[in-house]
C-alpha positions in Angstrom: 0.6 -3.6 29.5 -1.2 -6.9 28.9 -2.5 -8.1 25.6 -6.1 -8.0 26.9 -5.7 -4.3 27.9 -4.4 -3.4 24.4 -7.3 -5.3 22.8 -9.8 -3.4 25.0 -8.3 -0.1 24.0 -8.4 -1.1 20.3 -12.1 -2.2 20.6 -13.0 1.1 22.3 -11.3 3.1 19.6 -13.1 1.1 16.9 -16.4 1.7 18.6 -15.8 5.5 18.5 -14.8 5.3 14.9 -17.9 3.3 14.0 -20.1 5.7 15.8 -18.5 8.7 14.0 -18.9 7.0 10.6 -22.5 6.1 11.3 -23.3 9.6 12.5 -21.6 11.1 9.4 -23.5 8.9 7.0 -26.8 9.3 8.8 -27.1 13.1 8.4 -29.7 14.2 6.0 -28.6 17.6 4.7 -25.0 18.9 4.8 -25.6 22.5 3.6 -22.0 22.5 2.3 -20.6 24.3 -0.7 -17.7 23.0 -2.7 -16.3 25.6 -5.0 -14.4 24.7 -8.3 -11.1 25.3 -6.5 -11.7 22.2 -4.3 -12.1 20.0 -7.3 -8.9 21.3 -8.9 -7.0 20.7 -5.6 -8.3 17.1 -5.5 -7.2 16.5 -9.2 -3.8 18.1 -8.5 -3.3 15.8 -5.5 -4.1 12.7 -7.5 -1.7 13.8 -10.3 1.0 14.5 -7.7 0.4 11.1 -6.1 0.7 9.3 -9.4 3.9 11.3 -10.2 5.4 10.3 -6.9 4.6 6.7 -7.3 6.0 6.6 -10.8 9.2 8.3 -9.6 9.7 5.8 -6.8 9.1 2.9 -9.1 11.6 4.2 -11.7 14.1 5.0 -9.0 14.1 1.5 -7.5 13.4 -0.5 -10.6 17.0 -1.4 -11.1 17.3 -2.8 -7.6 14.1 -4.8 -8.0 15.2 -6.2 -11.4 18.7 -7.0 -10.1 17.3 -8.9 -7.1 15.1 -11.1 -9.3 17.8 -11.6 -11.8 20.2 -12.8 -9.1 17.4 -15.0 -7.7 16.6 -16.6 -11.1 20.3 -16.9 -12.0 21.0 -18.8 -8.7 18.0 -21.1 -9.4 19.1 -21.9 -12.9 22.7 -22.4 -11.8 21.5 -25.0 -9.2 19.4 -26.7 -11.9 22.5 -26.9 -14.2 24.7 -28.4 -11.5 22.0 -31.0 -10.7 21.8 -31.9 -14.4 25.6 -32.3 -14.6 25.6 -34.6 -11.6 22.8 -36.7 -13.1 24.7 -37.0 -16.4 27.9 -38.2 -14.6 
């Protein structure tokens, strides 16, 4: 498949998405009912997403901190060796 064919497919898909969005926004009346249960499901989903993100961050925090500590330690070690060479 050539690059131009892939691009044409992507543009066609984007046209359909744009038409769907414009059609959805352009409707005047929805005649829809959202009961209180829908709001609680949305709130529960947001709380669950926040809990999942905080769990992932706390789980991988040690790895991230270790990576930056090694990076900064290597940088400071290089600067120390450069200063020693300059002093000699």
